[in-house]
C-alpha positions as CSV (number, residue, x, y, z in Angstrom):
1,X,10.9,-11.1,-90.2
2,X,12.1,-12.6,-87.0
3,X,13.8,-9.9,-85.4
4,X,18.0,-10.7,-84.6
5,X,18.5,-10.7,-81.1
6,X,20.7,-8.1,-79.4
7,X,24.1,-8.5,-78.6
8,X,25.3,-7.3,-75.5
9,X,28.7,-6.4,-74.5
10,X,30.4,-7.1,-71.3
11,X,32.8,-4.5,-70.6
12,X,34.5,-3.7,-67.6
13,X,31.8,-0.4,-67.1
14,X,29.0,-2.4,-68.4
15,X,29.7,-5.0,-65.5
16,X,30.0,-1.9,-63.0
17,X,26.9,-0.7,-64.0
18,X,25.1,-3.9,-64.4
19,X,26.7,-4.6,-60.3
20,X,24.9,-1.2,-59.7
21,X,21.8,-1.8,-61.0
22,X,21.2,-4.9,-59.4
23,X,22.8,-4.1,-56.3
24,X,26.2,-6.0,-54.3
25,X,24.0,-7.8,-51.8
26,X,21.7,-9.4,-54.7
27,X,24.9,-10.7,-56.7
28,X,26.8,-11.9,-53.9
29,X,25.7,-15.8,-53.8
30,X,26.7,-15.6,-57.7
31,X,30.1,-13.8,-57.3
32,X,30.8,-16.3,-54.2
33,X,30.3,-19.2,-56.8
34,X,32.7,-17.2,-59.4
35,X,35.2,-15.9,-56.9
36,X,34.6,-13.1,-57.5
37,X,34.7,-12.9,-61.1
38,X,32.2,-9.8,-62.2
39,X,31.7,-11.7,-65.7
40,X,30.9,-15.2,-64.5
41,X,28.8,-13.7,-61.6
42,X,26.4,-12.2,-64.5
43,X,26.8,-15.0,-66.5
44,X,25.1,-16.9,-63.3
45,X,22.9,-14.7,-62.5
46,X,21.7,-14.7,-66.3
47,X,21.1,-18.6,-65.8
48,X,19.5,-18.2,-62.8
49,X,16.9,-16.0,-64.5
50,X,16.6,-18.7,-67.0
51,X,16.2,-21.7,-64.8
52,X,13.4,-19.5,-63.0
53,X,11.8,-19.0,-65.8
54,X,11.6,-22.5,-66.8
55,X,10.3,-23.7,-63.4
56,X,7.8,-20.9,-63.2
57,X,5.4,-22.8,-65.9
58,X,5.7,-25.5,-64.0
59,X,5.0,-24.1,-60.5
60,X,2.0,-22.2,-62.0
61,X,0.6,-25.7,-63.5
62,X,0.7,-27.6,-60.2
63,X,-0.5,-24.6,-57.9
64,X,-3.6,-23.9,-60.0
65,X,-4.2,-27.3,-60.6
66,X,-4.2,-27.8,-56.2
67,X,-6.3,-24.9,-55.8
68,X,-8.9,-25.8,-57.9
69,X,-9.0,-29.6,-56.8
70,X,-8.8,-28.5,-52.8
71,X,-11.8,-25.8,-53.7
72,X,-13.5,-28.9,-55.5
73,X,-13.5,-30.9,-52.2
74,X,-14.3,-28.7,-49.9
75,X,-17.4,-27.3,-51.8
76,X,-18.4,-30.9,-51.9
77,X,-18.1,-31.0,-48.1
78,X,-19.5,-27.8,-47.3
79,X,-22.3,-28.1,-50.0
80,X,-21.7,-24.6,-50.8
81,X,-19.2,-22.2,-52.7
82,X,-18.2,-19.9,-50.3
83,X,-16.8,-23.1,-47.9
84,X,-14.3,-20.7,-46.5
85,X,-16.8,-18.7,-44.7
86,X,-17.8,-21.1,-42.3
87,X,-14.7,-23.7,-42.8
88,X,-12.7,-24.0,-39.5
89,X,-9.7,-22.2,-40.3
90,X,-7.2,-20.5,-38.1
91,X,-6.9,-16.8,-37.4
92,X,-3.8,-16.1,-39.9
93,X,-5.7,-17.7,-42.7
94,X,-8.9,-15.9,-42.3
95,X,-6.8,-12.8,-42.4
96,X,-5.6,-14.1,-45.5
97,X,-9.1,-14.9,-47.1
98,X,-10.0,-11.1,-45.2
99,X,-7.4,-9.4,-47.0
100,X,-8.0,-10.9,-50.8
101,X,-11.5,-9.8,-50.7
102,X,-10.2,-6.4,-49.9
103,X,-7.8,-6.2,-52.7
104,X,-11.1,-7.5,-55.0
105,X,-13.0,-4.9,-54.0
106,X,-10.1,-2.4,-54.2
107,X,-10.2,-3.4,-58.0
108,X,-13.6,-2.7,-58.6
109,X,-14.9,-5.8,-58.9
110,X,-17.5,-7.8,-57.0
111,X,-15.8,-10.4,-54.0
112,X,-17.1,-14.2,-55.6
113,X,-16.0,-17.8,-54.5
114,X,-13.7,-18.0,-57.7
115,X,-11.9,-14.6,-57.4
116,X,-11.3,-15.5,-54.0
117,X,-10.0,-18.4,-54.6
118,X,-7.8,-17.2,-57.5
119,X,-6.5,-14.7,-54.9
120,X,-5.7,-17.0,-52.3
121,X,-1.3,-17.7,-51.9
122,X,0.3,-21.3,-52.7
123,X,1.3,-21.2,-49.0
124,X,-2.5,-20.8,-48.1
125,X,-3.2,-24.3,-49.8
126,X,-0.2,-26.1,-48.5
127,X,-1.1,-24.7,-44.9
128,X,-4.2,-26.6,-45.5
129,X,-2.3,-29.8,-45.5
130,X,-0.3,-29.0,-42.0
131,X,-0.8,-30.7,-38.8
132,X,-3.6,-28.3,-37.4
133,X,-5.9,-29.3,-40.0
134,X,-5.1,-33.2,-40.0
135,X,-8.9,-33.8,-38.4
136,X,-10.2,-31.0,-39.3
137,X,-10.2,-31.1,-43.1
138,X,-7.5,-33.8,-44.4
139,X,-9.1,-36.7,-42.9
140,X,-12.4,-35.6,-44.1
141,X,-11.9,-34.0,-47.4
142,X,-9.1,-32.8,-48.5
143,X,-7.5,-36.2,-49.2
144,X,-10.3,-36.1,-52.0
145,X,-8.6,-34.3,-53.9
146,X,-5.5,-36.1,-54.9
147,X,-6.0,-39.2,-56.7
148,X,-3.1,-41.0,-55.4
149,X,-3.8,-42.8,-51.6
150,X,-1.2,-40.2,-49.8
151,X,-0.7,-39.7,-46.0
152,X,-1.4,-35.9,-45.2
153,X,2.5,-35.5,-43.5
154,X,3.8,-36.8,-47.2
155,X,1.5,-34.4,-49.0
156,X,2.8,-31.8,-46.5
157,X,6.2,-32.5,-46.7
158,X,6.0,-32.5,-50.6
159,X,4.2,-29.2,-51.1
160,X,6.1,-26.9,-48.5
161,X,9.3,-27.9,-50.1
162,X,7.9,-26.4,-53.2
163,X,6.4,-23.9,-51.8
164,X,10.1,-22.5,-50.7
165,X,11.1,-22.8,-54.3
166,X,8.3,-21.3,-55.5
167,X,8.8,-18.4,-52.7
168,X,12.5,-18.2,-54.3
169,X,11.8,-18.2,-57.9
170,X,9.0,-15.5,-57.2
171,X,11.2,-13.0,-55.2
172,X,14.3,-13.5,-57.9
173,X,16.4,-14.8,-55.6
174,X,18.9,-17.5,-56.3
175,X,18.2,-21.2,-56.8
176,X,21.4,-22.5,-57.7
177,X,22.3,-24.2,-54.7
178,X,19.5,-26.5,-54.8
179,X,19.1,-30.1,-56.7
180,X,17.0,-28.6,-59.0
181,X,17.0,-31.6,-60.9
182,X,15.1,-33.3,-58.3
183,X,12.8,-30.0,-57.5
184,X,11.3,-30.4,-61.1
185,X,10.5,-34.0,-61.2
186,X,9.0,-33.7,-57.5
187,X,7.0,-30.7,-58.7
188,X,5.7,-33.3,-61.9
189,X,5.1,-36.2,-59.3
190,X,3.1,-33.8,-57.1
191,X,0.8,-32.5,-60.2
192,X,0.7,-36.2,-60.7
193,X,-1.1,-37.0,-57.7
194,X,-3.8,-34.2,-59.0
195,X,-3.9,-34.5,-63.0
196,X,-1.6,-36.6,-64.4
197,X,-2.8,-35.2,-67.7
198,X,-1.9,-32.1,-66.1
199,X,1.1,-33.5,-65.5
200,X,1.9,-35.0,-68.8
201,X,1.1,-31.4,-70.1
202,X,3.4,-29.6,-67.9
203,X,6.5,-32.1,-68.5
204,X,5.6,-31.4,-72.5
205,X,6.0,-27.8,-72.2
206,X,9.1,-27.6,-70.0
207,X,12.2,-25.9,-70.7
208,X,14.0,-26.8,-68.3
209,X,16.4,-29.8,-69.3
210,X,17.1,-27.2,-72.1
211,X,17.5,-24.2,-69.8
212,X,19.5,-26.7,-67.4
213,X,22.0,-27.5,-70.2
214,X,23.0,-23.5,-70.8
215,X,24.9,-23.6,-67.3
216,X,28.4,-21.3,-67.5
217,X,30.9,-23.7,-68.7
218,X,33.2,-23.3,-65.4
219,X,29.8,-24.1,-62.8
220,X,29.6,-27.6,-60.9
221,X,26.9,-29.5,-61.4
222,X,24.8,-29.3,-58.1
223,X,22.9,-32.4,-59.1
């Protein structure tokens, strides 16, 4: 039997309790959009959560496809799974790898390439498309991670924009000031660069448009 969803009553007392629990600072973007109306601010917060949840699946799919595609290209180039041991990375990325290994050891697991790769952040992979790695990595190997013949600048610009959105979603921050329909399309296009089947699968399973249509009635369409 399907469980009936509980109904929440938005009394003044409950709204005050929610503001205290979430913090006024965290609610501030929503209070600004609602002209200080607490009920509408909470509804905006709920909508932001629903939108973030719908985008999370898309971002997760793109991130995993990107890291696996880059991982394969780097294995092929260096002829070893632990390419990160010999790849000419700058200090901050070497430090990121060191910390990833430390987390694996802390969990009592064996440090192996698949686990190290899984521990590396989306930002790590996006960094490999930055100007400092143009000749070292992009021209020689990483461009092969994409089916489309992309320029490094275009790839980096797109992926870095997505990284910023991904960080806001991951840290439970407001994404309401963005052109989210454009973000949705850009994520899917980036996934298509790597694997069209994966992009189609992400689109078919996405709830983004349904969630977007649920915006509170008083909120103008930013897109």
